[in-house]
Every structure is written in C-alpha cells, then in structure tokens.
C-alpha positions in Angstrom: 120.6 47.6 114.2 122.8 45.2 112.2 123.5 41.8 113.5 125.2 38.6 112.4 123.2 35.6 111.1 124.4 32.3 109.6 122.4 32.9 106.4 121.4 36.5 106.0 118.3 36.7 103.8 118.4 39.6 101.3 115.3 40.9 99.7 115.0 43.5 96.9 112.2 45.8 96.0 111.7 46.8 92.4 115.0 45.6 91.2 115.2 44.7 87.5 118.6 43.1 88.0 117.7 41.4 91.3 118.1 37.7 91.9 114.5 37.9 93.3 112.4 39.1 90.4 109.2 38.4 92.2 109.9 40.8 95.0 107.6 43.6 96.0 107.5 47.0 94.5 107.9 50.2 96.6 106.2 52.3 93.9 102.9 53.6 95.4 101.1 53.2 92.1 102.4 49.8 91.4 104.5 50.9 88.4 107.9 49.4 88.2 110.4 52.1 89.0 113.2 50.6 86.9 114.7 53.8 85.6 118.0 53.0 87.4 118.7 50.2 84.9 118.1 52.6 82.0 119.8 55.6 83.4 116.8 57.9 83.4 117.3 61.6 84.4 117.6 61.9 88.2 118.5 58.3 88.5 122.0 57.6 87.3 122.7 54.0 86.1 125.0 52.1 88.4 124.7 54.6 91.3 126.1 53.3 94.5 123.4 52.6 97.1 123.0 54.2 100.5 123.4 51.7 103.4 120.9 52.3 106.2 121.3 50.5 109.5 118.1 50.0 111.5 114.6 49.6 110.2 112.8 51.5 112.9 110.9 54.8 112.5 113.9 56.9 111.4 115.6 54.2 109.4 112.4 53.7 107.3 111.9 57.5 107.0 115.5 58.1 105.8 115.1 55.2 103.4 112.0 56.7 102.0 113.7 60.0 101.6 116.6 58.5 99.6 114.2 56.4 97.4 112.1 59.4 96.7 115.2 61.1 95.3 116.0 58.2 93.1 118.9 56.8 95.3 119.1 53.0 95.8 119.1 51.9 99.4 120.1 48.7 101.2 118.2 48.7 104.5 119.7 46.4 107.1 118.1 45.1 110.4 118.8 41.8 112.2 115.1 41.2 112.7 113.6 39.7 109.5 110.0 40.4 110.7 110.9 44.0 111.3 112.3 44.2 107.7 109.0 42.8 106.3 107.1 45.5 108.2 109.6 48.1 107.1 108.9 47.4 103.5 105.2 48.2 104.1 106.2 51.3 106.1 108.5 52.6 103.3 105.7 52.1 100.7 103.4 54.1 103.0 105.9 56.9 103.3 106.4 57.0 99.5 102.7 57.2 98.9 102.5 60.2 101.3 105.5 61.8 99.7 103.9 61.5 96.2 100.5 62.7 97.4 102.2 65.8 98.9 104.2 66.4 95.8 107.6 66.0 97.3 108.4 62.8 95.4 107.8 63.4 91.7 110.6 61.5 89.9 111.5 57.9 89.5 112.1 56.0 92.7 115.2 54.3 93.9 115.6 50.6 94.3 115.2 49.1 97.8 117.0 46.0 99.0 116.9 44.6 102.5 119.2 42.3 104.5 119.6 41.0 108.0 123.3 41.9 108.1 125.5 44.3 106.0 128.1 41.7 104.9 127.0 42.0 101.3 127.5 45.8 101.2 130.8 46.8 99.8 130.6 49.8 97.5 128.1 52.2 99.1 127.9 56.0 98.9 127.6 56.2 102.7 126.4 54.4 105.8 123.6 56.0 107.8 123.2 54.5 111.2 119.7 54.8 112.7 119.6 52.4 115.6 118.5 52.9 119.2 119.7 56.1 120.9 122.3 54.3 123.0 126.1 54.9 122.5 127.1 51.3 123.0 124.5 50.0 120.5 125.5 52.6 117.9 129.2 51.9 118.3 128.5 48.2 117.9 126.5 48.7 114.7 129.1 51.1 113.2 132.0 48.9 114.2 130.4 45.9 112.5 129.9 47.7 109.2 133.5 48.9 109.2 134.4 45.3 108.4 132.4 45.5 105.2 132.6 49.0 103.7 136.0 50.4 102.5 137.9 53.0 104.5 136.8 56.5 103.6 133.2 55.6 103.4 131.3 58.2 105.5 129.8 56.7 108.6 126.8 58.9 109.4 125.2 58.6 112.8 121.6 59.8 112.9 121.8 60.6 116.6 119.6 63.2 118.3 121.8 63.6 121.4 125.1 61.6 121.5 128.2 63.7 120.6 130.5 62.4 117.8 133.5 63.1 120.1 132.1 60.5 122.5 131.1 57.9 119.9 134.2 58.1 117.6 136.9 56.7 119.9 134.9 53.4 120.1 135.2 52.9 116.3 138.0 51.4 114.3 137.8 54.3 111.9 136.9 57.4 114.0 137.8 59.8 111.2 135.0 58.5 109.0 132.3 59.3 111.6 130.1 62.4 111.2 126.7 63.3 112.8 123.5 64.0 110.9 120.3 64.4 112.8 117.4 63.9 110.4 114.0 65.1 111.7 110.8 63.0 111.4 109.5 62.6 108.7 112.8 63.1 106.8 111.1 63.3 103.4 109.1 66.4 104.5 111.7 68.3 106.6 114.2 70.2 104.4 117.0 70.8 106.8 119.3 68.4 108.7 121.3 69.2 111.8 124.9 68.1 111.3 127.8 67.9 113.7 131.5 67.4 113.0 133.3 65.7 115.8 136.9 66.5 116.8 138.1 63.4 114.9 135.9 63.8 111.8 138.0 64.0 108.7 137.5 66.6 106.0 136.6 63.8 103.5 133.9 62.4 105.8 132.3 65.8 106.2 132.5 66.6 102.5 131.0 63.2 101.8 128.0 64.0 104.2 127.6 67.4 102.5 127.5 65.7 99.1 125.0 63.1 100.3 122.6 65.7 101.7 122.8 67.7 98.5 121.9 64.4 96.6 118.9 64.1 99.0 117.9 67.7 98.5 118.5 68.6 102.1 120.1 71.7 103.6 122.8 71.0 106.3 122.8 73.2 109.3 126.1 72.7 111.1 126.2 73.0 114.9 128.7 72.3 117.6 129.4 68.7 118.8 127.6 68.7 122.2 124.9 66.6 123.9 121.6 67.1 122.2 123.2 69.5 119.7 120.6 72.3 119.4 117.2 70.8 118.5 117.1 68.0 121.1 118.7 70.2 123.8 115.9 72.7 123.4 112.9 70.5 122.4 113.2 67.4 124.5 113.3 69.1 128.0 110.3 71.2 126.8 108.3 68.1 125.9 109.3 66.6 129.3 107.9 69.8 131.0 104.7 69.5 128.9 104.2 66.0 130.1 104.7 67.1 133.7 101.9 69.6 133.2 99.6 66.8 132.1 100.9 64.6 134.9 100.0 67.3 137.5 96.5 67.5 136.2 96.8 71.2 135.2 95.7 70.4 131.6 95.2 67.4 129.3 97.4 66.8 126.3 95.0 68.4 123.8 94.8 71.6 125.8 98.6 71.8 126.2 99.1 71.3 122.5 96.3 73.7 121.5 97.9 76.5 123.6 101.4 75.8 122.4 100.2 75.6 118.8 97.6 78.5 118.6 99.2 80.9 121.1 102.9 80.2 120.8 103.2 79.1 117.2 104.5 75.5 117.8 103.5 73.6 114.6 101.9 70.6 116.2 102.3 71.0 120.0 104.9 69.3 122.1 102.9 66.2 123.0 101.8 65.4 119.5 105.4 65.9 118.6 106.4 63.4 121.3 104.0 60.8 119.7 105.7 61.5 116.3 109.2 61.1 117.7 108.3 58.0 119.7 108.0 58.2 123.4 110.6 55.5 124.0 113.0 57.4 121.7 112.3 60.6 123.6 113.0 58.9 127.0 116.3 57.5 125.6 117.3 60.9 124.5 116.4 62.6 127.7 118.4 60.0 129.6 121.4 60.8 127.4 121.0 64.5 128.1 120.5 64.0 131.8 123.7 61.9 132.1 125.8 64.2 130.0 124.6 67.6 131.1 123.4 67.1 134.6 120.2 69.1 133.8 117.4 67.9 136.1 114.8 69.0 133.6 116.1 66.1 131.4 115.1 63.5 133.9 112.2 61.7 132.2 109.0 62.3 134.2 106.9 59.5 135.6 104.2 59.9 132.9 106.6 59.4 130.1 108.1 56.3 131.8 104.6 54.9 132.5 103.6 55.3 128.8 106.8 53.4 127.7 106.1 50.7 130.3 102.6 50.3 128.9 103.8 50.2 125.3 102.1 53.5 124.5 104.9 54.8 122.3 103.0 57.2 120.1 102.0 56.9 116.4 104.1 53.8 115.8 102.3 51.8 118.5 98.8 53.3 117.8 98.6 55.1 121.2 100.7 57.6 123.1 99.4 61.0 124.4 96.7 60.5 121.6 94.8 57.5 120.5 95.5 56.6 116.9 93.4 53.5 116.6 96.1 52.0 114.4 99.8 52.6 114.2 100.7 55.6 112.0 97.2 57.2 111.9 96.2 60.7 113.1 95.2 60.6 116.7 92.5 61.9 119.0 93.3 63.5 122.3 93.3 61.6 125.6 
C-alpha cells in the first residue's frame, strides 16, 4: 500500500529516458523493450502510465498484465524491500506470459516508488492493497492528493462493496471496482462493480482501461463478495473443513473436485494460489457483511496463516512448493 517517506526512492525498469539508466530490465530475454520511446505499434509514444498501489501478489500480477500489453506502469509500495522482490516477481510473470504465448509484443516500461507523490498524469489508479476497507480507503485517499480529479480510482477488491468504500474518499465518484483474478495475465475476464456514487466517466475510464489490457469486463451488482468470492470462498472454507475433520486430505479433495466436478485446479490448490491470508481476510469481510456462518474462517485456515503457510507465495500452504511460486506436492 502507498505510504509517505521523507525521500521516496524511485526505480525504473527498461526506461530509455529514465534518470537511472543502469536499472534492471523486465524483458525476459534481456532485450531492451524501448519501443515506447520510438512509438512502435502497440506501444504509443508518450502513453500515460498505469499507477498500481501495492506490490503484493495481485499488484505484481496486474503490473505484469499491463506491461505485457505494452502499457507503462508505476508500481508503488512503501516497503522498498518488497519493491525489489516485486521487480523479480514481475519478470517471472512476464517470462511465463511469453512462454505461454500471451505476451507477444513489446513490453511496457516499469518504474517503482515508495510513495505516489511523483505520479500526476496517469491513465488510472489500480489499488491492490490488503483486503481491508480502512487500508484501501487510506491508500486511495492518499493518491487523491496526487492524481487529478476524474482519474479512475480502481479498487481491486474481492469482497468490499464500492458503496461502502466510496464515502471514505475525497472523490467518491471516481471510485469503481474491478476484481482481477490470479494470475491476471492468463484470465481473460474481470469482474467489475459500479457503486451507487460511481460516475459515468469513472466507469467509462475503467472500461477503456480493460479494453487496453485485452480483458473482458463482466458487470455485477455492488454487493459483498460480488459473485466470484461470494460463491468460491465459502466453498474453499468448506473444503478446508473436510480436511480438518480428517475425511480426506487436500490432494483427494482437489482430485474429486477437479476430475468429478470439473473444477479446474481444485479448491485447496486454488486457495494456495489466492493466498490463504488473503482468503481469510475475504472470508472475514463476507462474514461481517452477510452474517453467513459458512464464511467464518475455519480453524485449519487460521492455523496455516498463523504458521506462515500462506500458499505459493510462501512456499507452503495446503501443498508444499519447496520454494515460493513453484508447483506443489500434496500434504
């Protein structure tokens, strides 16, 4: 999430016009993706960057999506160490996207900073901080002091309604919801929600951004969990309860859900992909706002978070990955 520092360091990746010409290069093959300076097809010269708040799993994934489509990105996080790790994470995402054939053109330019004070003219702001209404409101309020009115403020929330978040902002009409799925550069649709205060301009701006990113918006009502999280997260919680009770282990649960019921990966491997801590945060939001007891995080999920077993990003969750981000073996 964005934060204030006395001297915010800014780093740039693959920027031919950057003040830091020795900066790293996000191009997976090491080639300098400097097409933005020359105005190559698919990468317009002088295109305004996307401002992404939060360098966690989703912030890095959304950044990689934008870069893969040739859009420049300023990625902001108050933790300089997290930003250093994020640069490597983004490069890994881009390598995967290129290997899978979903990133075939010139890459966008990536810059990083510990606060957004240097961002003025951006195409939009995408907030991807912790799934907590107060934290999100603080991040979005902070950036309102930097970007001009009318800039779309896009909250990548999986469960918090825009109608709840908007009144806490100085510019509630600029707020609109877009729930990107993980990994964003592989999933073609985005769940979008227009709150009661969202302006026509903000919604149009989000639609234009998603078109630029090659993603299809699916508009849903502004409600806790929207559609995907309201259905998926309680189901994952139930799957974890099955493991907790000793009825089956994670691999058996996922095999049955995948091979008998058509779930692509299985609910517990999906939990590891989401991040078990993120899942618990979302379940708590749903429990508080809907009163649904199925959304009370089960003891097994809480124990894994307490032990630091958060899924792929930590190297261990319901599966053992050996190293953060790798494919895992069942436990």
